[in-house]
N, C-alpha and C positions, 0 to 999 in steps of 0.2 A: 607465402602468397602475398602479392602486393596489389592493392586497390587504389585507384585514383578517383578523386571526386572534386567538384567545384563548389565553392560557397560564396557567391557574388555579394558585393556590398548591397546593403539594404534588402538582402535576400531577394533580389529582383534582377533577372537577366535583362528585362526591358530597360531598367535604369542604366545598365552597363551599355546596352546597344545605343540608347539615346546619347549617352556621353561620347561614345565612339563616333556616332554620326556627326555630332557637333564638332568634334576635333577634326574629322575629315573635311567638313565644310570649311572650317577655318584654314585648313591646309590648302584647299582648292582656291579659296578666294584671298589667300594671303598675299603679301607683297611680291612684286615681280623681282626677278633676279637680274634685271638690267642687262648688261652686256655679257652675262655668263654664257659659256658654251653649253651645248646640250649635255655633255658629259658632266660638267660641273653642276648643272641643275639637278641631274639625276643623283649625284652624290649627296647634295644637300637634302633632297627629298628623301633619300634612303635613310639618312641620319634621323630626320624628323619622324619617318615611319617607325624607326627603331624605338624612339621615345614613346610613340603611340602604342606600340606592341608591349613595351614595358608597363605602361599604364594599364593596358588591357589585362595583362597577367596579374597586376596588383589588384585590379578591381574584381577579377574572377576568383582570386585567392585559392589556388589549387591546393588540394590536401592529399597526402599519401598515408595509407594505413597498412602496416605490415606486422607480422608476428616474429618475435625474437625469443631465443632461449637464454635464460639466465640461471645461474647457480646460486642458491641461498647459502649463507654462511652457517656453519654449525661447529660445535665444539666436541672434541673427543678428549676425555680425561683419563690419565694413567697415573696411578698411585702405587708406589713401591715402599716396602717396609725397611726402615733402617735402624730398628731397635736391636738391642743386644741379643734378644732371643733368636734372632736370625743367625747367630753364630753357633747355634746348636746343630746337631746332625740332621741331615735331610734324609729322604728315602733313597738317595743314591749314595752308595758306599764311598766314603772318602771325601764327600763334599758337604759343606755346611749349607744351611738354607739360603744364606746370603749368596754363596757361590752359585747355587742352582738357580736362584732368582736372576742373578746377573747373566748366566749362560742363556737362560730362556729369553731374556731381552736382546742379547746379542744375536740370537738366531733370527729375530724378526726385525732387525734394524733397517733392512732394505724396505720391508713393508711399511715400517713407520715413516721412512723417508717419503715413500709414495703417498701414504695417507696424509702427510703434512701438506701436500699440494691441494688436497680436497677439503681438509678440515683445519680448524684452529686447534692444534694439538697442544694440550696442557699437560705437563709432566711434573709430578710432585714426589718427594719422599716424605715419610712421616715417622714419628715416634710418638711423643706426647705433644709435639708441635707439627705444623705443616711447613714444609720447606720447598719452595719452587725450584725446579731444576731447569737448566738451559738445554735446548735441543737445537742442534745444528746439523743439517743434511741428514736427518734421521738418527744421528748419534746423540745419545743421552749422556750428559756430563754427570756420571754416577758419583756418589760419595765414595771416599776411599775405603770405607768399611761400615759395618753396623755398630753404632756407638751409642744410640739413644738409651737412656736409663729406664724409661717407661714407655708403654704403648697405649695410646688413646685413639682407637679406631673411630669411635662414634663422633667425637668432637672434630677430628681432622677431616673426616669425610664430610661432615656438615659444613665446615668452613670452606672446603674446596667447592662444594656445590653452591654455597652462598656467593662466591666470587663470580659465578657464571649465571646468576639469576637474570632473567630477561633475554637470555640467549637460548638457542636450540641446542640441547645436549644430546648427541647421538648415543652416548653411552659413557659409563664410568667403569674403568677396569681397575680392580683393587687386588694387588698382589701382597702376599705376606703369609705369616704363619697363623694368623687369627688369634694371637695371644693378647687379650685385653688386660693390661696390668695397671692402668691408671687408678689411683685411689679414689678420686672424686671427679669423674669425667663430667664436663659441663653438659655433654649430650651423650646419652646412652646409645649403644649400637642399634637397638630396635627403633629408637626414636629417629635416628638418622635414616634408617631404611624406610620407615613410613613416610618421611619427608620426600625421599626419592620417588616412592610410589605415588604420592599425591601429585608430584610434578610430572609423573609419567616418564621418568628417566630410567632406562635400564641399567642395572648394576651387574657386572660380571666379576665373580670372585675366583681367584686362583691361589690355592694354598700350598705352601711348601713345608714339609715336615711329616713325620709319621703320625698315624691316627692313634697308635698305642692300644693294646688290649686292655681289658678291664683291670687286670692285675697291675699293669704299669701305671694306670691312671687312677688307682684307688686313692682318693684324697678328699679331705674336707678343708675348706679355707674360708676365713672371714674376709669379706671384701666390701667395698663401697661405703665404708664408715667415714663420714666427714672428719677432717683433721682437727677442727676446733669449733667450739660453740661459745657464745656469750649469752649469759642469762642473768636475770636479777634474782635476788634471794626470794625464796618461796614460790617462784614461778616454775611451773611444770616444764620440763625439757623432754621432748620426744627424741630418743636416741634411735636412729635408723641405720641399719647396715644390711648385709646380706650374707648368706652362707651358701657357698658353692659346693655341691656334692657330686663327686665322681666315684662310681663303683659301689655305693652303699644304698642301693635302691630299697625302698619300702622298710627302712630301718629308722627308728626314732632316735634322733640326735639332739641332745640338750645343748643350748647356748646360754651362757651366763653373762650377766652384766655386773661388773665389779667396779666399785668406786673407791678411789684413793683420795682421802680427804686432805685438806690443807695441813693437818697435823701429822700426816703420814699414815694414819690408820686406814686399813683396807676393809671393805665390807661388801658382801654379796647383796646386790640390790634386787635382782630378779632373775628368773630362769624361764626360758620358753623352750618348747620342744618342737622340732620341725621334722618332716618326713619328705624325702624326695621320691617322686613317682617316675621321673625321667632322668637318664644319665646326664651329667654335666648341667644339672638344673641349678639355677640361681634363685634361692628362696629368700624373700624379704624377712628381716628380723626387726622387730620394733618393740622397745621397752621404754618406760618413763622413769625419770629421776627428778626429784624435787629437792634442791639444796636448801638447807636451813640457815647456813652461815656464809658470808662472803669469803672469797679467796680462790686460789687456783686448785682445780680438781683434775684428776685423770680418770677417765672412764675407759674400761677395757671390755670388749666383746671377746669371749673365749669359748671355745668348744674343746672337749676332751679328745685325746688321741684315740683314733679308731683302730681296731685290729687290722694288721696288715698295711697300715699307712706308712709310707716311706718318708714323706716330707711333712714334718710337724711344726716347722717354724712359722708356717702361715696359719696356724690354728688360733691365733689371737691378733687383735689389732686394737690400738689405743687411740683415743681422742682426748684433746685437752679442753677443759672447760674453765672459762673465766666467769666467776660468780660475783656480780657487782652488788654493792650496797643499794638498797632501794627495793625494787620489786614489789611495790604496793599493789594489793588486790582490792579492786573497787567493784561493788555490785550496785547497779543502777536499775531501780524499778520505776517504770513510768506508765501512766494510764492515758496519755494523750499523744497521738502521732503527729499533731500539728504544733506542739509546744516546744519547750526548751530542748528536748532530746535531739532534735535534728542536727544541731551543730555543737551541742554540748559534748556529745560522744566523740565527734571529730576533734574537738579542742583537747579533750583529755587524752585521746589516743596519740596526740602529737608528743606526749611525754613518754619516752621509751622506758622509763622506770615505773610506769603505772600500767597495770593490766586491768582493763575494764571489761566486765561482763555485764550485759544488759538484758532485761526481761520486760517485754511489753505485756502489761496486764489489761487485757481487752475488756472494757466495760460491757460489751455486748454478750460476753460469755459468762454471765453471772451464775448460770447453773453449774459451772465448774469451780466456783469459789467455795472455800478458800483454796488458793493455789498451793502447790507443794514446794516448799523451799528447804526441805530437809538437807539436801546435799550442799546447797549454796550457803546456808547459815552454819558453816563449819568454822570453828574458832581458828584453825590453822590456815584456812583458805580465804580469809576475809579480813581486811583492815578497815575499810570504810564502806558504809551503806548509804546510798542516796535514794530518797523516795520522793517522787513527784506526782501529784494528782492521782494517787491510788487510794481508794476508799478502804477503810479499816476492815470492812467485811470481806474484801478480796484477800486479805492476809490471814485473817482468822486468829483465834486466841493463841494457838500453839506457836505460830510464827511470831506473833507480837511478843509473847513471853521470851522466845529465843532471842529476838532483837534486843529486848531490854537486858537480858543476861549478858549478851555479847558486849553491849555498851558499858554495863557495870564492870565488866572484866577488862576494859581498856580499849575497845574498838570505837571507831568514830561513827556518828550518825548525823545526817543532815536531811531535813525535810524541806522541800521546795513548795512554793505556793501552787494553788489550783483550786477549782471549785470543789474538789473532794480531798483536800488536804486539811490538816489541823482539825479545828472544831467542826467545820462543814463536812469533813470526812469521817466523823464519828469517832475520833480518837480520844474523846474525853473519858469514856468508860472502858479504856483499854490500858494495858501495862505501859504504853508509851506516854500516857498523861503525866506520869511522874518523871519521865525521861526528858521530855521537851522543856526548854527554858521559858516557855510562856504558859499562862493560865488559859485553859479552854473553857468557854462558857457553856452552861447547861443547855441553852436554847440555840446553840450554833449549828446543830445537825442539819446538813443539806441532804435532800432526797437524792438517792443514787439514780443515775440515768441521764443520758444526753437530752432526753425529751422533758426532763423535769425543770420547772421554773427555778431561776437563780434568786437566792435571797440577797438582794443588793446591799442590805445593811451590813452584811458580813464581809464586804470587800471595799477596797479603795478603788475609785474609778478615775479615769483620765491619765494624763502623763505625769509620771513621778520621777523627779530628778533625785538621785541618791547622793547623800553627803556623808562622809565619814565623821564620826563623833569623837574619836580618839585614836591614837596610833595603835595599830594592831597588825600582826603578820598577815592576816587574811586580807586586809583592806589597803595594804601599802602597795600602790601602783607606781609611785614615784617618791624620791626622797624629799623630806622636809615639807616646806610650804607648798611645793608644786603638787603634792598629792591631792589636796582638795580641789584644785583647779582641774586636774585630770578627771576626777570623778564628776565634776559639774559639766565637763565637756562631753561626757559619754551620752549616747542616746538614752532618754528616760525609759522607765518601765511602762508597759501598757497595763496599768492597774496592778493591784496586789491584794493579798489577804490582809484583813484588819486584825492587828494584835491589840486587844483591848486591855490586857493586863499582863505584867511580867512577873516572874518569880523573883524572890528577894536577891539571890546571888547571880542573877543573869546580868549580862552587859549588852547594851545596844551598841553595835558596831557601825551600822548604817541607818540613817533615817531619811525620810523625805524632806525636801526643802521646807515643807510645811510642818515638820516636827513629828510625823508618825513613824514609829519604829519599823524598819524593813529587814534588818539582819540582826539577830539576837544570838549571843553565844551563852553556853552554860556547860556544866559538868554533871555527870551522873556516875557515881562510883569512881572508877578509874578512867572513864571514857569522856570524850569531849563531844559536845552537841552543838549544832547550828540550826536555827530556824530562820529560813529565808522566805519572806513574804512574796517575792516575785517569782516569775517563771518566764521572763521575756528578755533576758540578757542576750538572747539570740540576735536581737537587733544590733548589738555591738558588732558582731561578726558581719552582718549584712551591710553595715554602713562603714566598713573598712577599719574597724577597731579590733581586728583579730588578736593582736598582741596583748591588749588589755584583757580580752576575754579569756585567752589561754592562761595568762598570769593569775587572774583572779581565781579561776577554778582550780588551777594547780595549787595555789597557796591555800585554798580552802581544804583541799584533800590532805596536803602535807600537815596542816595544823590539826585536822581531825585525827590524823594518824600519829601525832606527836613527833613529826619530822621537821617542824618549822625551825627548830633551834639548832639544826645540824649545820655547822660552819666547817665544811670540809673542802679541801682542795682535791682535785681529781688528778692523780698522777697515773699515767698510763703507759703501757708498752704493747706493741702489736707486732706479731709475726704473721706474714702473709701465708706461711706454710709451717706446719708443725711436725711433719714426718719427712725425713731425709735419708737418702742412701749415703753410705760412707764416702767421705771426700767431697760432699756437696757444700756449696756456699750458703750460709745462713744470713739473711738480712732482716732488719727490724727497724721500726720507727718508734719514737717515744715523744712524750710531751707532758705538759702540766697546764691545767686550767684552774681558775679560781672557782669559788662556790657559786659565783654569778655566771660562770661559763666563759669568762674572758681568758684568753691565752696569756700565760705568764712568760714574759720574754727575758726577764733578768734573773732567771734561776740558774743554779749550778747543777749539772747532771753528772752522775757517776754510774756507769754500767759495768757489771761484772758477769763473767761466764762461770757458772758453778758446775763442775763435773760431778759424776755419780759418786766419786770417792771423796768429795768435799773440797777438792782443790779449786782455787779461784784464779781467774785471769781478768785483768782490767781490759775493757774494750774501748776502742777509740770511737768517739762520736763526732759528727759534723752537723752544722746547721744547714737545714734544707727548708727554706721558706719559714713556716711557723712550727715546724717539727724538727726533732733531732733524728738523724739517721745513723745506723751502725751496721756493721757486718762482721761475721766470723768467716774468714776466707775458706777454712777447711776444717771439718771435724771428721776424723778418720775412724775413731773407735766407736763401735755400737754402744748404745746405752741411752739413759735419760739425762737430759741436761736442763739447766735453768739459767735464764738471763735475769739478773736482779738489778733493778734500777732504783737509785736513791736520788731525791731531788731536795735541794736546800735553797733558801732565799735569804740573803743578808745574814747568814749564820743560823737561821732557823730552819729546821727540817720540815719540809712540807708533806712528805709522805714517801712511800715506797711502792713499787709494783714489781710483779714477777711474771714471767712467761716461760712455760716449759716447752721443750721440744724433744723429739726422739730421733736418734739415728738407728735405723732398722738393722736388726741382726739377721736379715734374710734378704736374698736377692730375688725379688718377685719376677724379674725378667727371666731368670734362669731356673726357677723353682719347679717348672712343669715341663717334662720332656715332650709330652704329646702336643701336637698342633691343634688349633681350634677349627677342625674341618666342619663340625656340626654348626657352630654359631656363624661361620662365614657362609655356609650353605643357606642357613635360615635367613641371613641378611640379604643374600641375593634373591631368594625366593619371595621376599616381600615385594620385589619389583617384577614378578613373573608376568603380570599382565602387560607390562611395557616391553617384555622380551628378555629381562634379566635372568640369569641362571648361574650356578656354580660350574666351573670348568677345571679340567686338569691342566697342568703346565703345557703339555704337548698340544692342547687344543687352542692355544693362543693364536697360532698362525692362521688356523681356520677361521677364528673369530674375526681377525683383521681382514681376511679376504671377504667375509660376509659384509663387514662394515664398508669396505670399498665398493661392493655391489650396491649397498643401500645408499651410497652417495649419489647414485643416479636419481634417487627419489627427490633429491634436493633441486633437480633441474625443473624449472617451471617455464611455461610459455607465457610471454608478456606481450600484449598488444601495444604497439608503438604508433603514435599519430604524429604526423608532421604537417603543418600548414604554413604557407608563406606569411610571414609577418608575426608569427607567434613568438619569435625570439628577437632579441636586439640585433643579433648578427644578421638575420634576414633583412631587417629594416635598413641597417647601415649598408648592406650589400646592394639593396635596391636603390637607395639614394645615391650610392657611388656610381652605379650603372647609368642612372639618369643624368647625373652631373657630368659624367664622362661624355655621354652622347651630346649634351648641350655644349660642352666645352669644345668638342671636335667641330660641331656645326659652326660655332662662333669663330674658331681658329681658321676654318676654311674660308669663311666669308671675309675675314680680315685679310687673309693671304691674297685672295682674289680681288681685293679692292671693292667689295660689295657693302662695306660699312664705313 
């Protein structure tokens, strides 16, 4: 339907009429045409009338409104499986799953060609990666065969959907046998399905391969164990994997965690028992391991062979663990949410070799004092304890005795300033009075509570610039004479506790510019102790001195833990992957850094491949920016291997590093005959509300017909408006018409001798 309307200038027909009357009067009283004949006069008047009509049309600005039908763009996605499990038998005798999948697609290629006219058709193949395929005239350029070593359905499906974000997806059609064999998928299948459901994208799954009866599918397998971990000494490592159970419902199945130590010794770490309630259920398995010495470890999750189980090579899976020197554990107790803790925790946590646990001791919950620190004050689980503004009554006699014993046996202790620290915190009559390197006065006790008045004579007030008194590992922020200038340039403390007397063997490391001690060190038994009068180094961070803040607190912790004298170079080697199929290419990077963290460029690297039988093979390395890169083109024989790196500089050995990897003695792609009908159906049903569902191969043609019909839903009616002058073309066309008329009028007058 077309509607016409006018929109006169100034929104007034009167104005248009007045202008037309004025032009008509001008035409009537205009100049005479001299000796022109009547015919010539009529022609000139006609041209001028044409100009007036053009001006009238321009002033009335006619507008046309009509309705048009447009088709919105939409995407249809098709994914087909090209992993090697598709070479297994299908449900059709004499055909592999790959062949049946190919035949299914060939039967609908005409429909695909037709759909390509209505939709943006995206076609992919997948294994553990996503591979775009070309589509020409409905013909898919299929791969020559199924050759992928692993299948990662969740990650590839997620990646394909991410490529179409912001577009309308009519549906995703996922073909394959449903065998998920990737060791550590970035995106699990349920997660990918839930993402499709959230976006309201329907997923249709079509599975090729036999379901298999319970006897054929009786199997337990370890899955989803990460290939490698890196952890510091004494830090707890959570080892997470999964046990897939087929055909052993309601039976208790034990899973063991076995650790192989750097010296080759093997030990059973833990055992958990799991029970499957549903067939093909994937049960999470989680156990902890805390290494006590650095070096390479191998952790194996293993379950025993079950009665009637045909495939047993998938009953165990190994991960490789690199345990690094360091791994300090620090416990931080603080009683003020506004003080040092806000950025001190962030600064310490920036050191990957320090694990910080913190506990807020709320002064408002005094009825719950003393707090329970029985688990935290464990000798094996603690290296350094920091206490800031926590009253002694909050800790209690038992905890304080435990802290004193830990310090005496070699752990580090540091107390920071605050209204409830040191003497004001009541520590004079506690076991820590002998531990701290300062004397605590008899009358220094401060009343507990934020509403209690502060004894001002127990504290230093105002801005306090800190100055180092002597070279020391804790207070060295710069080499040589620059160190003191760095300290003087740091933001001063906002007050501090007053240390009135020091113990004989203590040392003042920092003092105020006016001479008052601010940081005092001492020893108690085998442990080191620091007493820091301030609690406002947070101002360093706030004023752009994060590097100094981090260095000071890291050095303090390292000194307390007796790690300040470690001068070690870091020689490292990294493998992006630790588990390989036979014949795979193994790549790695290596490097060396100094104790200060600087890259060593003039070092000599020697890398060797050590096989299970002890034979060695020298590997070629190449410089790649700041690291060395190496590769083993092909490792055919299954077993455990080791890449050993030795680094020297100017004839001096800097260190060695080792990295294990494993060539699997099982083919996960071909280890299970049954196809994953259930998990593919579960994946499709996650998008049920959007219309997704599982289908049989013969139902693909019907689905494409339905999608073709649904394409009509993409047609929408759009109201189109056109008004004279809204476009540059209209304006230029109008000007051209007026100029043409005026040119004709002038040319006629010129020809007839009227000008």
